[in-house]
N, C-alpha and C positions, 0 to 999 in steps of 0.2 A: 504492498498500501505506500503511495507516495505521500510525501507530508506536504502537498499545498495548502499555502493560507491564504487568505485575503486582508486588505484591509476596509472591509466592507463596513457600516456602522449597523445595517440592517440584518439580527442573526437569521430573518428565515431566509433573505437573499443570500449569505454567507454558506448558510448551510446547504442550500440549491448548490451552486458553484463546487464546494465542495464535494458533494457527491457525485458531481459529474468527473472532478480530478477522480476520485477514489475507482468509478466504474470505468473510466478509461483504461486507468492502471488495471483493474481486475480482467477488461475486454484482451489488454495485452498480454496477459498471464495465462490468458486461458481458462479464468473462471466464470466467465459470461458469455453464453452462447453470442454469435453474430445479429442474429434475429432481434435478440430481447435488446440489446445492447444499441442496435437501430434504432427501436421502440424507444428509450428512454434517452439518446441524444437529438431525437426527431421534437420530441417535447420540451428540449433545451434550446431549438432554433439552428440547430449542426445538422446540415441534410446533406447527403453524397452527391458529389458530383459528375460530370461525364468522363472528367479526365483523374484516372488511378492517384489515389494518394493524397490527394487536398479535399478540403470540402467548402460547399458553400453556407455562410450563416449568414441567416434570416433575422434582421433588427423589429423588433415589433415598435411601432408608432402609432397609438391607436389615436382615430382618425384622420392620420397624417399630418399632425401638430408637433413642428419640433423648433422649440425655443435654439436660438441662436448657439448659447455653451452646449446644449446638445449635439447639435452640427458639428464643431469642433471637436466635439469630444469622438464622435464617429469617423471624421477626417483623420484626427490621429490615431484611432485605433486600425484604421482602415491603410494608412501609411506605414504603420508597423507590423502587422501582421498579416497583410496583404498587398495588393499593387497600387492601391491611391485610387481606386475607379468605383464609384458607388450607382448602385440599378436603382430605381424607382421603379417598384412591381404594381400591379394593377389594384392592389388591396391596400395601398398609401403607408408599405412597406419601403425598407432600403434592405438591400443585400450586399454583402462584398464577397467574393468569390478567392478560390485557391487560398485556401487557410489551412495550414497544418493541424491535425485534429488535436494533437498534443496540446498547442497553445490556446485552444478554446477555454478552458477554464479561464485563463491570465485575460483572455480579449475581453471575455463577459464581466470580471470583477473589474476593468478599466471602464466598460461602459457603466458599467452600476454607478459608478463614483457621479454620473450628471443623471440619475435614475432610468436609465436608457435600460429595457431588458430584452433577454432573449428568449424569455420563456415562454412558451405555447405559441413559439412562432412558426412552429411546424407542427405535423403530428395528429393523432387523433384527438383532437381538445377544441377549445372555443379559440378559434386562430382568431385573429386582429380584427377591431371592432372599429368598421368604416364608415364616413361618412360625408355626406355633400361637402365639396371643396369651399364652400361661400358659407359653413356653417359661424352663424354669429356674427355676418355683415350683411347676409341676405338680404333684396330689399323685398319680396316676396315670403319673409318665413313668418310664423305667426309667432315664435320664437327661437331661441338658442338651441338645439340640438346637443350641443358640445357637453354640458353637465350632464346630459345623461346617458351619453356613450359612455361617458368617462366613468361612469356608477355602474356602467353593465363592464365595461372593462377590468374596474377594482373588484367587483363584488364576485367573479367568476375566473378570476387568475387565480391558478393553486387550490380551485375549489375541487372539494373529493369527487363531486357528482359529476363531473367533465373530464376527468384525467386520462380514462381507458374506454373512450368509446370505440364503437365500431368505424366510425369513419369521422373527418373533420367536419366541423360546424362554424358555420360563416353566419356575420349578425353585420345589417349596415343600419345607419341612420339616414334619415330622407329630412332635409328642412324644409321641401315644401310639398304643394301636389304634380312637380315638376319630376320628382323622384329620381333625383340626381344621384343619391343613394343608390339607384338602381334592385328596388326593394323584392322584385320579382323574381331575382335570380338568386335569392338568398334563404339560409336557412329559417332565417326568421329576418324578417323587414320591419323596421318602423318608419311609420312618416306620418311628421308632424303634424298635428290637428289641435284645434281650440272647440269645446261645445259647452255652452251655457257657463263661458270664463272658466272652464277647466283645460288646464293642460293634460292633453294626453298623445296618444299614437293608433292611426291605423296598424294592425298588425298582419304582415302577413307570413305564412310559413311555408316551409319545405317546397323554394325555388332549387335550381340548380345547374349545371351548364353541363359540359362533358359529351359521350356520344350519346346519351339519351338525357337533353334537356327538358326540364319540366317547369313549368309558369308556377310560382309561388301562389297558393292559397287563401283566402281572409279568412283568417282563424278568427278574427276580432274589427267589426267595424270601427269602434273605438274604445281603447283601452286608459283609464287614468293614468297619468305619468308614475302615480304610487304603487299601481299595480303591476308596473313592467318587470321588475326583480322578480318576483313572487312568479308569476307567471310563465319566464324565460325559465326560473328552476325547474318547475314542475314539466316544461316541455323537454328539457335537456332530460331530465328523469325518465321518461318515456323513451326517448330515442336510446336512450344509455340501456334499458331496458330490452326492449324491444325491435332495435335496430340490427341489422343482420350484422354479424362476424366474421361469417367463414368465407364468404365470398366476396372480395372486396369491391369487384365492380358492381355489386347490388345491395351497396353498406350506406350510403348515403340517406340522410331523411326522405329524399323524395321516391324514393322504392318503398320506405313504410306507408309513406302515403297514398300510395297509388296501391298497395297490398290491400289497407282495411279502409279508407277512404277517411272522408275529412269528418264525418260524424263520429265515430266510430275513435279517431285521435282526440277529437275535443273529447269525450268520454274516458278514456284514459289522462290526458290532462285533468281533469278534474279529480280523479280519483288517487293521482299524487298529490292534491292539495293539504291532505292533514300532514303529510309528513316534511312540508315546507315549513321552516322554520317560523315563517311573516307570514301574514295576510297583506299586508302592505309597507313600503318602504318609500318613506317621505326623502323626496331628493332637493337638496338646499342649493338651487341655480343659483341663487344671488350669491352664496358663499363660492361662486365657480371665480377663478382668477380672470378678472378685467383686465384688457391690454394697456401695455404701458406704454403710451407713444412718446418717441423721441421729442426733445426741445429743440427745433432749429432757430437759432436766433440771430443768423443772415445765410439769405440761401446763396449760396456761391453760383457766380456766374458762367455759362455754358456756353459752348457754339455748337449746334446740332448742323454738320456739313451737308447731311445728306436729307433734305427736309421730304422729300419726296417719301423716303423709307421710314421717317419717323411719322408722317401723318398715314402712310399705311398701317404703323404697328400700333397706333392710336386707335385705329378704327377696328383692329381684330384681338390685339391683347388686353385692354381696359376693361376691368369688371366695375359696375356701380357700388356702390354701397349704401347701408341705411343710413350711415353715420353721415349726417351734412358735412363736405368739405372734404371728404375722405374717398379715394380710388383705391381697388386693389390691383396689381399688376399680373398679368398670368406669364409665366416666362416658360417658353416652348422647349424640351427637353428633347435631341431626338435619340427614341427610344428610349428613354427614361436614364441614358449613361451622361455621368457627368465625372468629374475629378477632382481630387479634394483640394488642389491649389484653387479653383474656383469658387467651391464651396466655402472655403473658409473668407474668402474675399465676399461672397454672400451673405456669410452671416455680420461682416464689418459694416455690410451695406445695410442690412437690415436694423440693427442697431443704432444705426447714425441717422437712417431718413424714416424708418417705418416703425415696427411693436416688436421687434427682437424676436419675430418669430415669422416660419414658413409653413405653408400648407401642400404636401403633396398629396400630389390628384389621381383618382381612377384613371386617368388617361396617360398616366406615366410623368406628370407635370409638373410645375411646380408654381402659388400662387403667394405672391407678398399683399397682403391685407395692410389697410389700415396705413396709408402713405398719402399727406396732404397733396390736394389736389396743386399746389403750386410748385410740389416739389417733383413734378413727373419728368420734365426735362433733365433735372438733373440727375435721378435714377434712371431715366433713361440712357445718358451719357455714362454713367458707371456702368451699367449691364452692358453696354455695347463694349467697353472693356471687356467684359468677361465673355464675348461672344453671344449673349444672352437676349439677342433683340429678335431673334427670328419671328416675323410675323406670321400669323394663322393659327395663334393659340386656340384650342378646341373646336378647328375647322378642318374642314375636309382633308387638306393637306399635312394633319396632326393625325398619321396614323400609329394607331397602338400595336404594340407586338411583345408577344416574350421572348423570353432568350435562345428558345429553341435548342438546335443542335451546337449553338456556341458554348452553352455547359450543362444544357439539362440533360438529365439519363436518357428520357422519352422523347428526347426531340426527334422526329424521324428527316424535318427537312426543314433548311433553314428559313426561319422567319424574318430574323434580322437582316439579312440580305436581300431578301425580297422586297421587306416594305422600304430601303433607301430606296431600292430602285424605282417602287412604286411613288414614293414622293418625288422622286424627279421628274416622272411623267407627269405627273401634276402639275408642279411649278413651271413646267418648259411648256408643257400643250394646250394645258387648263387653268392660265393663271386666273381666271374668275371665281374659281374655287377656290382660292383663299381667303375668300370674304364667307364662303357657304360653311355655315355650320349643320347644315341639316343632312349631309352626305357623311356618314360614319364608316371608317373603313379598320379593319381589325382584324390579325393576323393571330395565329396558333401553329406551332411547330410540332402538335399531332392532335389527338382527338379531346386530349382532358383540358381543352379552353381557357387554359390560362392567359392568354390574350384576349377571351373574351368573344370570338370570332362566331358563332352561335348568336351573337345578339346585334350585330352589326348590320347597317343597312346593305354594305359590302364585304363580306368575309372571308378570308383564306385558311385553309386547314392544310397544315404537312402531312403529304401523304406520299407513296412510292405508285410509279407505273412499270409496268414490266413489257418490253418489246416481244415480239413474235420469238425472238433468236433467245429469249428469256432472260437477256440482260435489264438491269434494272435503272431507273431513271428516277430524281426528286420529281415529286408532284406537288398541287393542290390543289384541294376540292374548293370550289367556288359557291359560296353559300350569298344568297339574296333576301333581300327582304325585310330581313328584322328591325326592330323601331323599338322605341319607349313611348308609350301614350300615356304617360303619367299617372298618378294615384293608383301604383301597383299593378297598370295594364300594361300589356306588352306584348308582343309576337316576336318568335324567333326566326330565323334564317330558313330557309329551304336549302337542301344541296342540288344546284343543278346540275354541274358539271365537273368532271376530274381531268386536268389539264398539267403537261408537264411543266415544273417549274420555271423552264423559262421563258414559255408562254403568257406569265402571268401580267407583264405590262401591255401585251398584247388585248388581254381577256377585259382590264381596267379601261384600256382606253377605248374599246366597243361599247362596254357598257355604259363607259360618261358620254362618247359621243352620241347613242343612242337616248339617252337620257335629254341631253341639251337639245336635240331636235326633235322632242317628242313629247317630253315631259311637262312641257306647258303651264310651268310655274307648281308645280303639284310638289310634294315632298318625294322624296326617293322611293319610301316602303308604300305611300299611296298609290304611287305612279306602277311599283312592282304588282301591289296587290291587283290592281286595273287589270295591267297586260296578263299577269299569270305566270307561273314557272316553264311551261312550255314555249312561250315568246322569248323568254330567254337563252333558252336553250337551244331553239333551231341557231341562231346567230353565233352561240358559244362552239359548239359542238364539234365543229370541225377542228377547234383549237386540241380538243383531246385526241385525234389520231397519232398512234404511238407506233405503228408498224416499222418504220424508219426516222428514225431520230438522226439529227446531226451528232458529232463528238462531243461537241460542248453543253448538248442536253444530260449529257453524265456528269457535268460538273456543277456543283450548285451553286447559289448567289454567294458570294463573300469568301469563296474558296478557290484555289487552282489543283486542287485535287480531283481525281475521279471518285464519284460518289460512292460509299460503300452504307447500307443500311445498318446501323451499329444501335440498337435501343438493350437500355441498360437497365436494372431492376428499380422499379417505380416508387419513390418513398415518399409521395406526398400525404400518406395515411399510417405508415408505419407497418407491420407485422404483426398478425398475433402470432406469440409463442407456444408450443405443444409441447413443450419438454415437462414431462410430471413433475419431478423434483423442483424445478424454477419456479413451477404455478405454487409448490406448496412452499418455499421462501418468500415468493412474493404474500401470500396469505399471512405468513407471520409478520411481515413487514407493516400489512395492512392494520393488524390488529394492534401492533407498537404504534401504528398512528391514531389508531382511533383511541389508546389511553393517552396520548398526549394531548388529542382535541379534547377527551373528556377532562382531563387535569387542567384544559386551560376556560373550563365550563363551555365550550362549545358543541353541545350534546348534537344535533343536527350533522353536524361534519365525522363525531365519534359514530354516530350510527351507521352512516353511510361507508365509512370504512371498514364496519364490522360485515357490512351487507356486503362490500364487494369482496371482502376476503370467505364469506361464505360461497359465493359464485365463483370464486377462483379454484377454491377446496374442490365445488362438484365438479367443475369444469375439468379437472384434474382426473379425477376418477372416470369419469364420464370418456374424454380422450385414452386413457389409458386401457378401457374395453371397446373402443374403436366407435363410440355412438354419438349422436348427432352433437352439435353444440352451437347451431349457429345464432342462435340468439340466447340471451340472460333467460327469458321465460323460456324457451327450447332444453336448457340446462336445466331449470327448475322443476320442469314436469317429466323432462327424462331422468332426473336421476330418483326420483319417485316411483317412476314406471319399471326402473331396473335394478334399485337396490331398497326402497322402503317397502313398496309393495309384495319385494319377494321375500322380504325378512331376511335379506344379506346384510343390510346395515340397519342396525336399531335405533331408531329414533323415539323420541316422544311427541306421537303424533306423525303429521307429514312434513315434509320438507318444506312443503309450499308456505306451510302455517306458520312455520318456525321464521322461514327466511323475509315472506311476505306483512308479517307484523309489521312491517316497516312503515307499509300504509296507512294499517288503521289505528297506528298509538301515534299522540302528538310526541316533537322530539324532549321529552322533557328529561332530567337527570335519571328517573328511578328507571325509565324503559331503555334509556341507555345502559346504562349497569347491564341489566338483564340481557341484553342484546348482545353486548360484548362477551358475556359470559356464554352464551351462547355459539358465539362464532369461535371462541376458544374451544370449546367441546365439542362440536364438530369437526374442526381442524382435526382433532387428537380422535374422533372416531374413525375419520376416513384414511389418515395417516396409517392407522391400528390394520384398517381392511387392505390398508394397498401394500403394508409389509407382510400381512398372512397370507395375500397372494402370489407375490414375488419368491415366498419360501415354499409354498405349498410344491 
């Protein structure tokens, strides 16, 4: 065991980091199985990379808000432990790549000095809570959603009810009915509302992208703000208990919803309410820190050399604020990639001329809020020095793309390379689209949709195409017609045609030429709905021909080497560990955690740790007998059928009665005492059975 230590003042955080360091050492010494170790490191933001021997680190930044001191800290970490490049994700995180696994604990410790965490940035947990990038200054917002997004982030970070779910869980907040937080594609999406003077949210559930996209359904038309934490607690318990665990491809909450339906889902949520330790949680929005805007005593004199470029930038990159006299500035970041030298200067700029913060956006850009209108020219001049004044923020030319085959294990074809080519096509051939915010273009390197291609007006998904002589070339699935209609309503794009990747620019050219000629002022999704999938297929289908491809078609965008399809092990949700003894050890750890929570007076957490221990122990025995363990509900039912009803393992009553007592009793001290004791006794019983069967 290595003797890694930190200087972190928060003992909970310090314990987390030391545990990661210890588990890395145990992994190197062969004491932890690779799959188990993967699950542990993912929940701490450490993600395997396409390149062998290095990791991607995902930094969790709730609703994309980054203070200047935090940005400087991230820069220092990237320079010390990586290569000085920062990548903004479509979930308002920052990723850094090429990090040595052994250095990740000290990297994390450095970040925590400015309250930046890696915890639960990856893995089967509640991921980063996202929100509208204009939250707090949106001219149409009924109220600022930031305090509520932050409360959700804090409540479910390290919360025992959501540490080992079957799959990842995504949450968003939208400031207005425009739904810029994209509630319809999240596991839970909150849209700000006011009814009868009460703040609350429309609550959408079970949305998702991927190979089988599913539009979220309305769970509550209006839920008072004080009820959102209890409601989410109950929803997570349902997902944890009934969500799929064996088949990773069917483990998102959207599949549970499709299986049981909205009415049954609502019933399950209500059944969990008694176990939730609170019926309401007041969120003090007034206590949320307000922006501290820099005082500029004398406005510097600047000379704008290219007035035409400045005028164009003002037309596309300025965002109105509800605060009189202030404006927000949108900074277009090509593919979400920028470097620490510029990031440090950006931190200095927002300290000097704004409110000492930036916002990372869902389209991989940056917003600088709270700039006084009289400082626009000054800030533009400073941004120009950084190369941050490209016009077209959130316009058609602003293409979103995941890292694809650059670094991701699952990447099939280049997304960043083709994105750059498509932006060149728009800039050179369709300059009018520099001002068009109605055409949204997104690209993903595979079906998992990290680039959100399913929801775009024009989407591209990385694939492969095979020629008659069985050669494989990179390809793109062209998707059309997706759109966000607001208030949780949306449409996912149709798959229209698959083409060699090298024909991507020509496909975009044909689509935009047709839209320009025949769109007649409609939005793209309206035009697509009017014409239909077959119309677009007819003029794109010849691009799908792959019988005789030129040699350059076997070289993907952004590379000079011949294409080779190479897909690694996906890690975006971790892998379930099926080693029996490892599961028993985990059950012991969960009971130990239950006792710690009990001693701290947090009885609901203690009960859930004990619940998880019992599920874990039952799963271990079922797996040893090759029985079904797809969901926690299957585990409970299966254990009773195989072991209790047959009399093989003696319990007082059924296992279901014992374990589901969590839903029939309030989380009191007395109940927690008995429930933890039951979990300990159950672990002893199943271990005894396991030992006897091994010795038989």
